[in-house]
C-alpha positions, 0 to 999 in steps of 0.5 A: 127611099124605095127607089134607092132601097135605103132606110133613111135620107138626109133632109137639106136646106140651102146649098146642102146643109143637113138639117134632119133625117127622115127614117123608116121609123119616122114614117111608121106613125103614118101607118100606125095611126092611119085608121085609129083614133087614139085615146086621150092618154095616148095623144098626150104620151105620143104627141110627136108621133101623132104630128108625124102621122099627119105630116105632109113634107119631109120637114114634118117627118124628119128627126131633127137636129140630124145626127151626123159624122164629120168626114174626118171621123175614124171608122171606130168613132163612126161605128160607136156613134151608129151603135149608140144611136141605134141607126143604120146609116149616117150623113157625112158632113164637112165643118160647115155642116154641108152633106158630103156623102152617107155612110152605112153599116155595110160601108164599115163592115167592108174593112173586114174584107181586106186581104190577109196579106195586105193586113200583114204587110201593114202590121210589119211596116207600121208596128213590128218594124218600129216596136221590134226592129232587128237586123234579121227579122226576129218577129214574124207576122202571120194573118188568117181570117183577119186574126194576126199572129206575131211569132218570134223573139223580142228583146223587150216583151214589155211592149206586147200590150202596146203592140196588141193595141196598135195591131188592133188599130189596123183596119181589117184586124179581128184579133191579135195573138202573140207567140213571142219569147224573150231574147237578149240577142235580138239585134235592135235598132234605136233609130227614131221615125224620120218624121217624128210622128208627123203625117203618119197613119194612127198606128205609126204616129202611136208607134212614134210616140212610144219610141220617143218616150211619151209612153211607159208601159211595163208588164208585171213579171213573175 
């Protein structure tokens, strides 16, 4: 851990199945109880920590079973798991529990370093083009510092809440703002996605479901 400057390491058995994790917190009892003689109440209350204080191997110290994440987990799912467990990194495993890699908080935060124009292009392609199609682009996309703004005219402004959810699902988006006005003249295409929603990114797949009638969302007026 010191050599690699990490706060935790996975413990493996066999050909690489993750059976536990040794973290900085697992090592703290060795220092805490190194020169102390805990009273009876402390011994009863902290049996696990005392066992770790006397441990000699990774198996003695590790937290088990290991908290892991599957390789196909979304970034949101991974971040939620880490936040709830209050851990800084997670082993990434396949369906058999074999180690594939490690994901850290820093890895998750890199998505917010995406270029603004890259984010804008994805929003245009996977959200605007499907929710607000038009012969002449009626909805413009601007991105600054990860904040997406959709500006222009839309024939069906009731789709704004749906668009907000889809835009927030694009990696790197910090927030989304709308400056859309209702327009009866917006020439919109009614063509459905070519592949019906299969083999699409999450944003485009959700858009496909909306266009094929699986969602019915309206915003109260007045």
